[in-house]
C-alpha positions in Angstrom: 70.4 158.8 17.3 70.0 157.1 13.8 71.5 159.0 10.8 71.4 158.3 6.9 73.2 160.1 4.2 72.8 160.8 0.4 73.3 162.9 -2.5 70.6 164.8 -3.8 70.0 165.9 -7.7 68.6 169.6 -7.6 66.0 171.0 -10.3 65.3 174.5 -10.3 66.6 175.3 -7.3 64.4 172.8 -5.2 64.2 169.5 -3.4 62.2 167.9 -0.9 62.6 165.9 2.7 58.8 163.9 2.7 57.2 160.8 4.0 57.8 158.1 2.2 54.3 157.9 1.7 54.3 160.9 0.1 53.0 161.1 -3.6 51.8 164.5 -4.4 52.4 167.8 -6.8 55.0 169.6 -5.2 53.2 172.8 -6.1 50.1 172.2 -4.2 49.8 172.5 -0.5 51.2 169.8 1.5 49.5 169.2 4.7 52.6 169.5 6.7 53.9 166.0 4.9 57.2 167.3 3.5 59.5 170.1 3.5 60.5 172.1 0.4 64.3 173.0 0.5 66.1 175.3 -1.6 69.7 174.9 -3.0 71.9 176.8 -5.2 74.1 173.5 -6.5 72.8 170.9 -8.9 74.1 168.3 -6.7 73.6 168.5 -2.8 74.8 166.5 0.5 71.8 165.7 2.6 72.1 164.2 6.5 69.0 163.1 7.9 69.2 162.3 11.6 66.2 161.4 14.3 66.7 161.9 18.1 64.8 160.9 20.6 65.1 164.2 22.2 65.6 168.1 20.9 69.7 167.6 19.6 71.9 170.4 20.8 72.1 173.6 18.8 75.0 173.3 16.1 74.2 177.4 14.5 78.2 178.0 15.0 79.2 175.3 12.4 76.6 175.9 9.8 75.6 179.2 7.8 71.6 179.0 8.3 69.3 177.4 10.3 65.4 176.6 9.9 62.8 175.0 12.1 59.6 173.5 11.1 57.2 170.8 12.1 56.8 167.8 9.9 53.6 165.3 10.0 54.9 161.7 9.1 52.0 159.3 8.4 54.8 156.1 8.2 57.3 157.3 10.5 59.8 157.0 7.9 61.3 159.9 5.6 63.4 160.7 2.9 65.1 163.0 0.4 63.1 163.3 -3.2 63.7 165.2 -6.0 61.6 167.5 -8.1 60.0 166.4 -11.5 61.2 162.8 -10.9 60.3 160.1 -8.6 63.8 159.6 -7.3 63.7 159.1 -3.2 66.7 158.5 -1.2 68.2 158.9 2.4 65.3 156.7 4.0 65.3 157.2 7.8 62.9 155.9 10.3 61.9 158.3 12.6 59.7 156.3 14.8 56.0 155.7 15.7 53.8 156.5 12.5 51.3 159.1 12.1 52.9 162.0 14.2 54.6 165.2 14.1 57.9 165.7 14.5 59.7 169.2 15.2 62.6 169.4 12.1 65.7 171.7 12.3 67.3 172.3 8.7 70.8 173.2 8.9 72.7 174.6 5.3 76.6 175.5 4.5 78.7 175.2 1.8 81.7 173.2 2.7 85.3 174.3 2.0 87.3 174.5 -1.0 88.2 170.9 -1.3 84.3 170.1 -1.7 82.5 172.8 -2.2 79.3 171.3 -2.6 76.2 172.7 -0.6 75.5 170.4 2.3 72.2 170.1 4.5 71.9 168.7 7.8 68.0 168.0 8.6 67.4 167.2 12.3 63.9 165.4 13.6 63.0 164.9 17.0 59.3 163.9 18.4 56.9 167.2 18.5 56.6 167.5 22.6 59.8 166.3 23.7 62.1 168.3 25.9 65.5 168.9 26.2 
């Protein structure tokens, strides 16, 4: 498993996880090359993880869970801000031009750090547990 971590500025309640080659209008259909995520905070903590097989379910530790498929042309993804060209948290998934299963967990942490947190897990489409 490989992992990257970053903080993302959220504009209009939205940020993205995209293939690094992605140059796009966030309001146009994406062709499965990016995930549009909603957040309540202005700054969120994002952890991206790449797995060889489907990771174990962590629903008990997180508030919300969403599962999707993302197509990565380059085999590398990152978090991206709305309205800017800022990208961070680069994560090498593996083979280029491949579809990946994605599971997104979200939660607000404890009172010591109330910032919204996102865990985004990737594993190859068709991989078994």
